[in-house]
Backbone as CSV, one residue per row, in Angstrom:
resi,resn,N_x,N_y,N_z,CA_x,CA_y,CA_z,C_x,C_y,C_z
1,MET,-87.247,94.673,14.644,-87.089,94.551,16.102,-87.083,93.074,16.493
2,MET,-86.209,92.717,17.418,-86.097,91.323,17.835,-87.306,90.903,18.656
3,LYS,-87.794,89.707,18.378,-88.882,89.163,19.176,-88.379,88.903,20.589
4,SER,-89.276,89.060,21.566,-88.901,88.833,22.955,-88.495,87.382,23.157
5,LEU,-87.433,87.184,23.936,-86.943,85.827,24.196,-87.824,85.076,25.187
6,GLN,-88.863,85.775,25.716,-89.806,85.107,26.609,-91.247,85.268,26.133
7,SER,-91.413,85.706,24.888,-92.768,85.867,24.359,-93.410,84.494,24.182
8,PRO,-94.748,84.408,24.264,-95.418,83.116,24.055,-95.043,82.479,22.721
9,GLU,-94.912,83.295,21.672,-94.572,82.765,20.348,-93.178,82.141,20.347
10,PHE,-92.202,82.858,20.936,-90.828,82.353,20.947,-90.717,81.104,21.814
11,LEU,-91.361,81.132,22.984,-91.310,79.976,23.886,-91.997,78.756,23.270
12,LYS,-93.060,78.987,22.511,-93.733,77.879,21.832,-92.778,77.193,20.858
13,GLY,-91.997,78.016,20.131,-91.008,77.465,19.205,-89.930,76.680,19.929
14,LEU,-89.514,77.168,21.116,-88.474,76.472,21.879,-88.985,75.140,22.429
15,LYS,-90.234,75.124,22.871,-90.805,73.868,23.374,-90.895,72.837,22.250
16,ARG,-91.273,73.307,21.065,-91.328,72.405,19.908,-89.927,71.890,19.583
17,LEU,-88.941,72.790,19.661,-87.555,72.412,19.391,-87.068,71.383,20.401
18,SER,-87.441,71.575,21.662,-87.042,70.631,22.707,-87.661,69.253,22.465
19,LEU,-88.919,69.234,22.005,-89.575,67.959,21.686,-88.882,67.258,20.522
20,ILE,-88.521,68.042,19.499,-87.792,67.473,18.362,-86.481,66.858,18.837
21,SER,-85.797,67.584,19.736,-84.513,67.114,20.256,-84.663,65.779,20.975
22,ARG,-85.736,65.650,21.771,-85.904,64.439,22.580,-86.402,63.246,21.763
23,HIS,-87.298,63.502,20.812,-87.960,62.390,20.126,-87.293,61.991,18.817
24,LYS,-86.786,62.953,18.069,-86.140,62.615,16.800,-84.658,62.311,16.969
25,PHE,-84.077,62.874,18.036,-82.641,62.673,18.266,-82.417,62.226,19.705
26,PRO,-83.012,61.126,20.133,-82.899,60.700,21.535,-81.459,60.437,21.936
27,GLY,-81.102,60.942,23.128,-79.767,60.688,23.664,-78.675,61.520,23.041
28,GLN,-79.046,62.424,22.112,-78.027,63.207,21.419,-78.135,64.675,21.811
29,ARG,-77.053,65.223,22.342,-77.031,66.646,22.656,-76.741,67.456,21.402
30,ILE,-77.203,68.697,21.390,-76.880,69.580,20.272,-75.386,69.818,20.259
31,GLY,-74.793,69.558,19.111,-73.382,69.877,18.970,-72.447,68.879,19.612
32,GLU,-72.952,67.740,20.043,-72.110,66.759,20.724,-71.652,65.688,19.751
33,ARG,-70.383,65.344,19.804,-69.910,64.196,19.043,-70.445,62.920,19.682
34,LYS,-70.616,61.890,18.892,-71.057,60.611,19.438,-69.985,60.054,20.359
35,THR,-70.389,59.682,21.568,-69.434,59.116,22.516,-70.053,57.888,23.168
36,ILE,-69.213,57.011,23.667,-69.680,55.844,24.410,-69.659,56.199,25.888
37,ARG,-70.806,56.060,26.549,-70.894,56.418,27.955,-71.046,55.152,28.790
38,LYS,-70.264,55.030,29.817,-70.359,53.867,30.693,-70.507,54.348,32.128
39,GLY,-71.293,53.587,32.880,-71.435,53.918,34.281,-72.321,55.130,34.487
40,HIS,-72.504,55.486,35.740,-73.392,56.592,36.071,-73.024,57.052,37.477
41,SER,-72.719,58.314,37.619,-72.397,58.822,38.951,-72.888,60.248,39.081
42,VAL,-73.176,60.632,40.311,-73.646,61.982,40.595,-72.732,62.583,41.647
43,GLU,-72.330,63.825,41.414,-71.368,64.460,42.305,-71.871,65.835,42.720
44,PHE,-71.903,66.107,44.037,-72.248,67.446,44.508,-71.135,68.407,44.123
45,LYS,-71.524,69.575,43.606,-70.499,70.476,43.106,-70.563,71.874,43.698
46,ASP,-71.763,72.407,43.949,-71.831,73.817,44.322,-73.217,74.132,44.874
47,TYR,-73.360,75.390,45.352,-74.653,75.923,45.751,-75.000,77.101,44.854
48,LYS,-76.281,77.371,44.728,-76.725,78.615,44.103,-77.991,79.059,44.814
49,GLU,-78.285,80.356,44.735,-79.486,80.875,45.366,-80.726,80.287,44.712
50,TYR,-81.747,80.038,45.537,-83.007,79.512,45.015,-83.712,80.570,44.182
51,ASN,-84.261,80.146,43.044,-85.092,81.000,42.208,-86.387,80.263,41.901
52,PRO,-87.488,80.995,41.750,-88.753,80.338,41.408,-88.585,79.439,40.188
53,GLY,-89.084,78.226,40.293,-88.921,77.258,39.207,-87.885,76.195,39.519
54,ASP,-86.997,76.470,40.492,-86.011,75.469,40.889,-86.698,74.321,41.631
55,ASP,-86.092,73.164,41.599,-86.625,71.975,42.264,-86.407,72.103,43.773
56,ILE,-87.500,72.203,44.531,-87.388,72.439,45.978,-86.804,71.236,46.711
57,ARG,-86.731,70.086,46.032,-86.147,68.904,46.683,-84.671,69.106,46.990
58,PHE,-84.038,70.048,46.273,-82.601,70.228,46.442,-82.254,71.440,47.307
59,ILE,-83.255,71.994,48.002,-82.957,73.063,48.962,-82.147,72.476,50.118
60,ASP,-81.085,73.161,50.497,-80.266,72.716,51.631,-80.809,73.390,52.889
61,TRP,-81.530,72.629,53.704,-82.182,73.210,54.879,-81.178,73.563,55.967
62,ASN,-80.027,72.913,55.988,-78.993,73.286,56.956,-78.471,74.690,56.674
63,VAL,-78.264,74.981,55.389,-77.815,76.324,55.012,-78.895,77.345,55.344
64,TRP,-80.159,76.994,55.077,-81.260,77.899,55.404,-81.278,78.208,56.899
65,GLY,-81.021,77.193,57.730,-81.013,77.396,59.167,-79.918,78.349,59.614
66,ARG,-78.781,78.339,58.905,-77.667,79.216,59.285,-77.804,80.623,58.708
67,LEU,-78.271,80.706,57.468,-78.256,81.996,56.763,-79.635,82.612,56.581
68,ASP,-80.686,81.848,56.904,-82.056,82.315,56.696,-82.310,82.669,55.229
69,SER,-81.648,81.952,54.329,-81.842,82.133,52.887,-81.867,80.755,52.233
70,PHE,-82.598,80.669,51.137,-82.715,79.389,50.441,-81.606,79.224,49.410
71,PHE,-80.917,78.097,49.484,-79.889,77.753,48.503,-80.161,76.347,47.976
72,ILE,-79.879,76.172,46.688,-80.088,74.894,46.010,-78.747,74.187,45.845
73,LYS,-78.733,72.887,46.125,-77.534,72.094,45.837,-77.473,71.797,44.340
74,ILE,-76.293,71.970,43.755,-76.081,71.636,42.349,-75.288,70.342,42.275
75,PHE,-75.820,69.380,41.547,-75.137,68.107,41.336,-74.776,67.979,39.867
76,TYR,-73.563,67.549,39.600,-73.154,67.274,38.229,-73.267,65.775,37.994
77,ASN,-74.004,65.415,36.990,-74.195,64.021,36.628,-73.193,63.651,35.551
78,GLU,-72.691,62.448,35.623,-71.760,61.981,34.600,-72.379,62.088,33.211
79,GLU,-73.713,61.976,33.149,-74.401,62.074,31.870,-74.679,63.522,31.480
80,ASN,-74.543,64.460,32.404,-74.791,65.864,32.090,-73.614,66.462,31.344
81,GLN,-73.923,67.283,30.368,-72.895,68.020,29.651,-72.768,69.418,30.234
82,HIS,-71.596,69.986,30.074,-71.414,71.413,30.301,-71.536,72.084,28.945
83,VAL,-72.398,73.066,28.856,-72.623,73.775,27.598,-72.191,75.225,27.781
84,PHE,-71.247,75.647,26.959,-70.709,77.003,27.039,-71.117,77.792,25.795
85,GLN,-71.500,79.052,26.011,-71.839,79.945,24.908,-70.818,81.083,24.887
86,MET,-70.032,81.168,23.824,-69.150,82.322,23.624,-69.806,83.238,22.594
87,LEU,-70.190,84.449,23.020,-70.958,85.362,22.181,-70.143,86.615,21.880
88,ASP,-69.971,86.900,20.610,-69.173,88.039,20.150,-69.988,89.327,20.294
89,LEU,-69.514,90.241,21.148,-70.234,91.493,21.391,-69.667,92.670,20.608
90,SER,-68.865,92.418,19.583,-68.297,93.528,18.817,-69.402,94.318,18.125
91,ARG,-69.120,95.597,17.844,-70.128,96.455,17.220,-70.593,95.930,15.876
92,SER,-69.703,95.250,15.171,-70.095,94.745,13.852,-71.250,93.760,13.951
93,MET,-71.417,93.122,15.117,-72.501,92.160,15.286,-73.866,92.839,15.370
94,SER,-73.886,94.144,15.617,-75.171,94.849,15.712,-75.659,95.345,14.358
95,SER,-74.906,95.079,13.292,-75.304,95.545,11.962,-76.241,94.549,11.297
96,GLY,-76.908,95.024,10.256,-77.772,94.160,9.464,-79.238,94.327,9.789
97,ASN,-80.076,93.880,8.872,-81.521,93.929,9.058,-82.134,92.639,8.499
98,PRO,-82.503,91.705,9.391,-82.353,91.727,10.849,-80.887,91.627,11.260
99,SER,-80.596,92.136,12.440,-79.199,92.236,12.850,-78.618,90.885,13.254
100,LYS,-77.311,90.784,13.101,-76.592,89.590,13.558,-76.732,89.441,15.069
101,TRP,-76.819,90.573,15.752,-76.962,90.588,17.214,-78.238,89.852,17.632
102,ASP,-79.356,90.210,16.995,-80.629,89.577,17.342,-80.585,88.075,17.080
103,PHE,-80.005,87.696,15.947,-79.899,86.270,15.633,-79.061,85.567,16.696
104,MET,-77.944,86.168,17.085,-77.048,85.558,18.070,-77.769,85.322,19.397
105,LEU,-78.523,86.318,19.873,-79.218,86.164,21.151,-80.310,85.103,21.056
106,GLN,-81.026,85.073,19.935,-82.057,84.051,19.760,-81.439,82.654,19.690
107,PHE,-80.317,82.542,18.995,-79.630,81.253,18.908,-79.153,80.814,20.289
108,ALA,-78.562,81.743,21.049,-78.082,81.413,22.397,-79.239,80.986,23.289
109,ALA,-80.377,81.693,23.177,-81.546,81.334,23.982,-82.066,79.954,23.595
110,ALA,-82.116,79.674,22.295,-82.662,78.394,21.820,-81.795,77.216,22.251
111,THR,-80.488,77.308,22.026,-79.607,76.197,22.398,-79.550,76.027,23.914
112,SER,-79.623,77.144,24.642,-79.622,77.064,26.104,-80.894,76.395,26.611
113,TYR,-82.029,76.744,26.016,-83.306,76.153,26.435,-83.272,74.636,26.275
114,VAL,-82.808,74.169,25.114,-82.746,72.724,24.866,-81.772,72.058,25.837
115,ALA,-80.642,72.717,26.101,-79.662,72.158,27.040,-80.234,72.094,28.455
116,LEU,-80.912,73.161,28.877,-81.504,73.181,30.217,-82.596,72.121,30.342
117,ALA,-83.358,71.921,29.270,-84.399,70.885,29.282,-83.791,69.495,29.387
118,SER,-82.542,69.352,28.941,-81.829,68.066,29.023,-81.043,67.926,30.320
119,LYS,-81.263,68.870,31.253,-80.568,68.867,32.545,-79.066,69.091,32.388
120,ASP,-78.673,69.812,31.354,-77.267,70.153,31.175,-76.992,71.526,31.781
121,LEU,-75.759,71.739,32.166,-75.351,72.990,32.800,-74.949,73.992,31.724
122,VAL,-75.484,75.199,31.790,-75.230,76.219,30.766,-74.479,77.399,31.371
123,GLN,-73.428,77.809,30.691,-72.638,78.976,31.099,-72.436,79.870,29.876
124,THR,-72.806,81.135,30.002,-72.686,82.085,28.894,-71.495,83.000,29.118
125,TYR,-70.658,83.123,28.084,-69.470,83.972,28.152,-69.478,84.981,26.997
126,PRO,-70.037,86.183,27.215,-69.932,87.233,26.201,-68.495,87.750,26.174
127,PHE,-68.032,88.150,24.981,-66.660,88.640,24.918,-66.514,89.813,23.956
128,GLY,-65.567,90.699,24.335,-65.105,91.759,23.454,-63.613,91.532,23.277
129,GLN,-62.809,92.453,23.778,-61.363,92.218,23.751,-60.971,91.177,24.797
130,THR,-61.783,91.068,25.853,-61.623,90.034,26.885,-63.016,89.490,27.186
131,LEU,-63.122,88.558,28.120,-64.445,88.137,28.563,-65.128,89.289,29.272
132,LEU,-66.432,89.426,29.053,-67.197,90.479,29.705,-68.096,89.849,30.762
133,SER,-69.191,90.489,31.106,-70.015,90.027,32.229,-70.648,88.675,31.932
134,SER,-70.147,87.637,32.563,-70.691,86.298,32.339,-71.932,86.089,33.200
135,ALA,-72.848,85.278,32.686,-74.066,84.958,33.432,-73.758,83.908,34.487
136,PRO,-74.557,83.856,35.548,-74.400,82.753,36.503,-74.659,81.423,35.799
137,ARG,-74.069,80.357,36.304,-74.317,79.030,35.739,-75.794,78.683,35.920
138,CYS,-76.369,78.086,34.906,-77.787,77.747,34.937,-77.971,76.245,34.773
139,LEU,-78.880,75.686,35.554,-79.174,74.256,35.494,-80.672,74.075,35.682
140,GLY,-81.344,73.521,34.690,-82.786,73.306,34.759,-83.563,74.445,34.115
141,LEU,-84.748,74.127,33.581,-85.544,75.125,32.860,-86.002,76.275,33.744
142,GLY,-86.025,76.053,35.052,-86.390,77.144,35.948,-85.432,78.311,35.869
143,GLN,-84.228,78.061,35.332,-83.217,79.107,35.218,-83.287,79.856,33.881
144,TYR,-84.171,79.419,32.979,-84.224,80.068,31.660,-84.526,81.572,31.745
145,PRO,-85.516,82.019,32.539,-85.767,83.464,32.621,-84.548,84.252,33.104
146,ARG,-83.808,83.675,34.016,-82.606,84.343,34.521,-81.558,84.473,33.419
147,LEU,-81.406,83.422,32.622,-80.447,83.456,31.523,-80.855,84.494,30.484
148,VAL,-82.154,84.535,30.165,-82.656,85.507,29.188,-82.440,86.934,29.677
149,GLN,-82.664,87.148,30.955,-82.441,88.482,31.523,-81.005,88.929,31.292
150,HIS,-80.080,88.004,31.449,-78.673,88.340,31.209,-78.429,88.618,29.728
151,LEU,-78.959,87.786,28.851,-78.764,87.991,27.414,-79.282,89.359,26.981
152,GLN,-80.447,89.732,27.496,-81.051,90.996,27.078,-80.376,92.211,27.706
153,SER,-79.518,91.981,28.682,-78.776,93.092,29.292,-77.476,93.393,28.554
154,LEU,-77.087,92.529,27.615,-75.809,92.690,26.920,-75.847,93.886,25.985
155,ARG,-74.705,94.560,25.865,-74.564,95.708,24.978,-73.289,95.544,24.157
156,PRO,-73.269,96.093,22.933,-72.086,95.934,22.079,-70.827,96.542,22.685
157,ALA,-69.720,95.863,22.495,-68.399,96.402,22.827,-67.837,97.025,21.553
158,ARG,-66.748,97.773,21.675,-66.216,98.440,20.489,-65.695,97.436,19.470
159,GLU,-64.851,96.528,19.912,-64.325,95.510,19.014,-64.058,94.250,19.820
160,SER,-63.821,93.165,19.125,-63.573,91.906,19.825,-62.248,91.304,19.388
161,LYS,-61.668,90.581,20.308,-60.508,89.734,20.033,-60.990,88.297,20.201
162,LEU,-60.135,87.343,20.001,-60.562,85.954,20.173,-59.640,85.172,21.095
163,TYR,-58.346,85.337,20.928,-57.421,84.515,21.698,-57.528,84.801,23.198
164,GLN,-57.572,86.093,23.583,-57.605,86.423,25.010,-58.879,85.923,25.690
165,PRO,-60.067,86.095,25.089,-61.255,85.510,25.717,-61.167,83.995,25.889
166,VAL,-60.579,83.306,24.919,-60.395,81.855,25.055,-59.476,81.553,26.236
167,GLU,-58.386,82.303,26.350,-57.476,82.131,27.489,-58.210,82.371,28.808
168,ASP,-59.073,83.398,28.828,-59.826,83.713,30.046,-60.724,82.545,30.451
169,ILE,-61.385,81.932,29.480,-62.260,80.791,29.779,-61.457,79.626,30.340
170,LEU,-60.310,79.370,29.756,-59.483,78.255,30.219,-58.976,78.489,31.639
171,GLN,-58.821,79.756,32.019,-58.422,80.069,33.390,-59.580,79.841,34.365
172,LEU,-60.818,80.046,33.878,-61.986,79.952,34.751,-62.550,78.537,34.851
173,GLU,-62.416,77.761,33.789,-63.064,76.453,33.724,-62.063,75.322,33.943
174,ASN,-62.445,74.386,34.801,-61.603,73.201,34.989,-62.233,71.967,34.351
175,ARG,-63.239,72.223,33.507,-63.928,71.127,32.837,-64.315,71.585,31.439
176,ASN,-64.162,70.700,30.455,-64.546,71.076,29.098,-65.996,70.669,28.837
177,GLY,-66.431,70.801,27.599,-67.798,70.450,27.243,-68.109,70.934,25.844
178,ILE,-69.397,71.055,25.549,-69.841,71.582,24.259,-69.734,73.100,24.300
179,LEU,-69.152,73.682,23.268,-68.988,75.134,23.234,-69.510,75.677,21.910
180,TYR,-70.397,76.666,22.004,-70.878,77.377,20.824,-70.128,78.693,20.723
181,LEU,-69.456,78.897,19.621,-68.737,80.145,19.371,-69.484,80.873,18.267
182,VAL,-70.194,81.953,18.629,-71.066,82.657,17.689,-70.474,84.028,17.383
183,SER,-70.201,84.279,16.108,-69.515,85.509,15.708,-69.676,85.700,14.206
184,ASP,-69.322,86.902,13.722,-69.202,87.077,12.269,-67.801,86.677,11.800
185,PHE,-66.909,86.476,12.743,-65.561,85.943,12.488,-64.743,86.815,11.534
186,PHE,-64.762,88.112,11.811,-63.879,89.005,11.063,-62.516,89.034,11.753
187,PHE,-61.909,87.850,11.825,-60.592,87.682,12.429,-59.622,87.194,11.365
188,GLU,-58.347,87.497,11.575,-57.322,86.959,10.685,-57.199,85.448,10.901
189,GLU,-56.754,84.748,9.876,-56.653,83.289,9.945,-55.761,82.837,11.097
190,GLU,-54.646,83.514,11.302,-53.718,83.115,12.366,-54.368,83.239,13.736
191,VAL,-55.143,84.315,13.931,-55.828,84.532,15.211,-56.848,83.424,15.458
192,LEU,-57.653,83.127,14.444,-58.671,82.087,14.566,-58.037,80.725,14.811
193,ASP,-57.004,80.417,14.064,-56.347,79.116,14.187,-55.765,78.922,15.582
194,THR,-55.121,79.948,16.107,-54.502,79.845,17.432,-55.546,79.610,18.515
195,ALA,-56.683,80.325,18.428,-57.737,80.183,19.436,-58.387,78.805,19.371
196,LEU,-58.709,78.340,18.159,-59.354,77.031,18.022,-58.410,75.898,18.402
197,LYS,-57.149,76.072,18.092,-56.160,75.060,18.468,-56.107,74.901,19.986
198,LYS,-56.203,76.017,20.692,-56.177,75.988,22.153,-57.401,75.243,22.700
199,LEU,-58.574,75.537,22.148,-59.795,74.860,22.596,-59.743,73.367,22.294
200,ALA,-59.171,73.023,21.150,-59.035,71.604,20.795,-58.102,70.894,21.769
201,TYR,-57.024,71.548,22.125,-56.038,70.950,23.032,-56.676,70.617,24.381
202,TYR,-57.595,71.483,24.839,-58.231,71.259,26.135,-59.523,70.449,26.030
203,GLY,-59.792,69.898,24.864,-60.872,68.928,24.730,-62.270,69.482,24.571
204,PHE,-62.414,70.750,24.207,-63.747,71.304,23.994,-64.314,70.815,22.658
205,ASP,-65.608,70.551,22.657,-66.322,70.146,21.440,-66.983,71.407,20.886
206,VAL,-66.345,72.033,19.917,-66.708,73.394,19.509,-67.608,73.388,18.281
207,ASN,-68.622,74.242,18.335,-69.488,74.511,17.197,-69.242,75.949,16.758
208,VAL,-68.681,76.112,15.586,-68.364,77.439,15.051,-69.569,77.912,14.242
209,ILE,-70.256,78.934,14.748,-71.461,79.456,14.099,-71.133,80.838,13.539
210,GLN,-70.992,80.926,12.227,-70.641,82.192,11.582,-71.912,82.855,11.060
211,VAL,-72.167,84.070,11.542,-73.389,84.793,11.196,-73.045,86.045,10.402
212,LEU,-73.661,86.198,9.249,-73.548,87.424,8.461,-74.944,87.924,8.132
213,SER,-75.055,89.219,7.881,-76.347,89.812,7.540,-76.592,89.710,6.040
214,PRO,-77.845,89.821,5.607,-78.133,89.803,4.169,-77.361,90.880,3.408
215,GLU,-77.167,92.048,4.046,-76.452,93.145,3.385,-74.984,92.804,3.165
216,GLU,-74.415,92.015,4.071,-73.016,91.608,3.909,-72.873,90.508,2.863
217,ILE,-73.872,89.659,2.782,-73.809,88.545,1.830,-74.098,89.024,0.409
218,ARG,-75.106,89.892,0.287,-75.512,90.390,-1.040,-75.663,91.901,-0.991
219,PRO,-74.557,92.648,-0.932,-74.658,94.112,-0.826,-75.327,94.715,-2.054
220,ASP,-76.268,95.608,-1.808,-76.994,96.265,-2.898,-76.607,97.739,-2.909
221,LEU,-75.375,97.994,-3.303,-74.838,99.354,-3.303,-74.264,99.675,-4.674
222,ARG,-74.509,100.900,-5.128,-73.924,101.398,-6.370,-73.601,102.877,-6.183
223,GLY,-72.544,103.327,-6.832,-72.192,104.742,-6.781,-71.287,105.086,-5.615
224,PHE,-71.192,106.393,-5.302,-70.317,106.867,-4.231,-70.992,106.681,-2.870
225,HIS,-70.231,106.122,-1.946,-70.732,105.924,-0.583,-69.602,106.162,0.406
226,ALA,-69.965,106.701,1.573,-69.019,106.825,2.686,-69.257,105.634,3.611
227,LEU,-68.309,104.720,3.656,-68.438,103.523,4.481,-67.663,103.701,5.780
228,LYS,-68.247,103.232,6.873,-67.636,103.400,8.193,-67.438,102.047,8.851
229,ASP,-66.225,101.802,9.322,-65.926,100.585,10.074,-66.566,100.712,11.455
230,MET,-67.473,99.801,11.801,-68.219,99.921,13.048,-67.354,99.712,14.278
231,GLU,-66.223,99.040,14.124,-65.377,98.759,15.286,-64.273,99.794,15.458
232,THR,-63.630,100.190,14.337,-62.544,101.177,14.438,-63.039,102.594,14.214
233,GLU,-64.268,102.734,13.655,-64.894,104.022,13.331,-64.164,104.779,12.223
234,ARG,-63.296,104.112,11.496,-62.652,104.747,10.346,-63.636,104.826,9.186
235,GLU,-63.548,105.919,8.418,-64.437,106.116,7.277,-63.641,106.150,5.980
236,MET,-64.310,105.728,4.907,-63.673,105.737,3.594,-64.745,105.982,2.536
237,GLU,-64.466,106.907,1.626,-65.381,107.153,0.514,-64.926,106.338,-0.691
238,ILE,-65.851,105.569,-1.246,-65.495,104.742,-2.395,-66.606,104.782,-3.439
239,ASP,-66.212,104.525,-4.667,-67.155,104.436,-5.779,-67.411,102.951,-6.037
240,ILE,-68.623,102.526,-5.767,-68.947,101.102,-5.852,-69.561,100.780,-7.209
241,GLY,-68.873,99.921,-7.934,-69.362,99.456,-9.228,-69.341,97.949,-9.298
242,ASN,-69.649,97.415,-10.463,-69.725,95.962,-10.622,-68.400,95.267,-10.333
243,ASN,-67.292,95.886,-10.762,-65.980,95.263,-10.547,-65.669,95.145,-9.061
244,LEU,-65.963,96.220,-8.327,-65.693,96.203,-6.888,-66.594,95.182,-6.184
245,LEU,-67.852,95.103,-6.584,-68.764,94.134,-5.980,-68.325,92.702,-6.268
246,SER,-67.825,92.466,-7.469,-67.326,91.126,-7.813,-66.110,90.768,-6.973
247,ALA,-65.214,91.757,-6.788,-64.021,91.526,-5.967,-64.417,91.270,-4.514
248,TYR,-65.438,92.015,-4.035,-65.926,91.826,-2.667,-66.473,90.411,-2.487
249,GLU,-67.293,89.971,-3.424,-67.889,88.638,-3.321,-66.813,87.556,-3.314
250,GLU,-65.806,87.722,-4.144,-64.721,86.739,-4.197,-63.956,86.700,-2.879
251,THR,-63.661,87.898,-2.336,-62.942,87.979,-1.058,-63.772,87.381,0.069
252,LEU,-65.083,87.665,0.063,-65.967,87.124,1.097,-65.990,85.600,1.055
253,GLN,-66.122,85.034,-0.129,-66.165,83.574,-0.256,-64.857,82.941,0.213
254,GLU,-63.744,83.600,-0.066,-62.446,83.101,0.401,-62.383,83.125,1.924
255,HIS,-62.934,84.198,2.514,-62.908,84.311,3.977,-63.802,83.247,4.621
256,LEU,-64.998,83.054,4.072,-65.895,82.023,4.602,-65.253,80.642,4.519
257,ALA,-64.609,80.374,3.397,-63.939,79.080,3.216,-62.809,78.909,4.224
258,MET,-62.104,80.004,4.528,-61.012,79.939,5.501,-61.540,79.587,6.893
259,VAL,-62.643,80.238,7.302,-63.203,79.970,8.629,-63.656,78.513,8.723
260,GLU,-64.350,78.036,7.701,-64.820,76.644,7.705,-63.647,75.666,7.719
261,LYS,-62.647,75.930,6.897,-61.483,75.042,6.827,-60.750,74.991,8.164
262,THR,-60.605,76.152,8.814,-59.903,76.202,10.100,-60.679,75.439,11.162
263,ALA,-62.008,75.583,11.163,-62.831,74.851,12.134,-62.697,73.345,11.932
264,LYS,-62.791,72.906,10.695,-62.754,71.471,10.406,-61.352,70.886,10.574
265,LYS,-60.350,71.741,10.533,-58.976,71.290,10.787,-58.870,70.642,12.160
266,TYR,-59.662,71.158,13.122,-59.637,70.629,14.484,-60.866,69.748,14.769
267,ARG,-61.525,69.298,13.685,-62.697,68.427,13.785,-63.842,69.103,14.524
268,PHE,-63.906,70.421,14.407,-65.019,71.163,14.971,-66.129,71.275,13.928
269,ARG,-67.329,71.476,14.418,-68.476,71.625,13.532,-68.585,73.084,13.088
270,TYR,-68.924,73.289,11.815,-69.060,74.649,11.273,-70.443,74.801,10.648
271,LEU,-71.105,75.917,10.988,-72.372,76.254,10.351,-72.369,77.732,9.985
272,PHE,-72.814,78.004,8.772,-72.965,79.393,8.333,-74.438,79.766,8.426
273,ALA,-74.712,80.966,8.929,-76.099,81.410,9.072,-76.265,82.822,8.536
274,ASP,-77.325,83.020,7.811,-77.790,84.341,7.398,-78.669,84.851,8.540
275,SER,-78.465,86.080,8.990,-79.198,86.570,10.164,-80.705,86.648,9.941
276,SER,-81.152,86.509,8.687,-82.591,86.508,8.424,-83.193,85.109,8.579
277,GLN,-82.346,84.101,8.789,-82.842,82.729,8.945,-83.490,82.517,10.307
278,ASP,-84.356,81.525,10.376,-84.953,81.098,11.637,-83.883,80.346,12.424
279,CYS,-83.524,80.861,13.600,-82.431,80.245,14.363,-82.777,78.817,14.777
280,ASN,-84.074,78.515,14.961,-84.447,77.156,15.353,-84.098,76.138,14.271
281,LYS,-84.173,76.555,13.007,-83.799,75.648,11.917,-82.298,75.369,11.940
282,ILE,-81.517,76.372,12.337,-80.071,76.180,12.469,-79.780,75.175,13.587
283,VAL,-80.537,75.274,14.684,-80.350,74.337,15.796,-80.677,72.911,15.350
284,VAL,-81.737,72.743,14.563,-82.080,71.415,14.048,-80.958,70.888,13.157
285,GLN,-80.345,71.764,12.365,-79.200,71.343,11.546,-78.073,70.810,12.419
286,LEU,-77.840,71.472,13.557,-76.807,71.000,14.482,-77.152,69.617,15.019
287,LEU,-78.428,69.411,15.349,-78.857,68.099,15.827,-78.635,67.030,14.763
288,GLN,-78.940,67.376,13.527,-78.750,66.417,12.439,-77.272,66.082,12.256
289,GLN,-76.421,67.109,12.329,-74.982,66.866,12.209,-74.481,66.008,13.364
290,ALA,-74.983,66.305,14.566,-74.548,65.541,15.735,-74.944,64.075,15.606
291,LYS,-76.140,63.836,15.078,-76.605,62.454,14.912,-75.717,61.700,13.931
292,ARG,-75.244,62.414,12.901,-74.369,61.774,11.915,-72.940,61.647,12.422
293,GLY,-72.679,62.251,13.601,-71.339,62.164,14.173,-70.349,63.095,13.531
294,ARG,-70.827,64.155,12.874,-69.930,65.076,12.189,-69.500,66.192,13.114
C-alpha cells in the first residue's frame, strides 16, 4: 500500500529533500539545464482563490470588496520556473508490487514539493489518450495539500497515447519550462520521437522518467500462464521457459535503450527507475545531473 503523501513520515522526507536541494545544490532547480540569468522582474499574471497557507500579503482587497471572497494575486518572477508534470494514467502503470502508479505519485509529490518550496509554479497534467483532469496551478508550499488531493483523486485510464496529450499541452500553455514525463513508455519509437521532438521545438526542458516494476524487470515465471494485456485486455496462454525469458530480457533491454537514446537525441535528461526504489533518491539523482549540466 502506498504511503500517504501527507503522512508525517513522507513530509519529513520531503523537507529533508528540500534542504538538500537548497544547500547542496544552491540556485539549481531539479531537472533544469544550467542557464545564465540576467536582470530581475516581477509580472502580475493571474488570480486564484485564497487557501489556508497562502501569503495573506497578496490578497486583493479590491476584489474582496466586489465579490466578498478572498483572491490571491499571482506574480511570475523572471527567476521562477514553470514546472510541468505529465503523468501516464494508463492501466499498465497500476501494475507491480510496489506499483508503478504509487511510485509515480510519490515522485510527482516530491518534485512538486521542492519546486513549490523554491517558489516555482507547478502544473500537473495527467494523461490517457488525451489530457485528463489537470490540477489548478500551484504556487508556494501552502498549495501542496491541494496538489496532493488532486494526485490522490487520479484513477487509471484504459490506455495512453503520447502525441495528442503533448499537443493538448502546447495548446494550453504559452510558456515553456521544466517538464517531467513519467511513464513506463510502452510506446513505439516513432510515437515517442514525434512527441519529444515537438516538446524540444517549443523549448521545454524535459526529464524522461521511465518506471518499471520489479516483476517487469526480473520476471519470475515458469510453465504455462495466461497473460493479460492491462490496456487492451487481450489474453494469451504461453509456456514460459528459459529461452522465452532470455528473449524477453533482450527485447526489454533494447526497448530501454531506445527510450534513453530518443530522449538524449533532443538533449533531454533520462532516468530509469525501479518502482521499488525510494523516489527521493531519484530526485537527488536529478539534482546531481542538473548540477553537472547534463
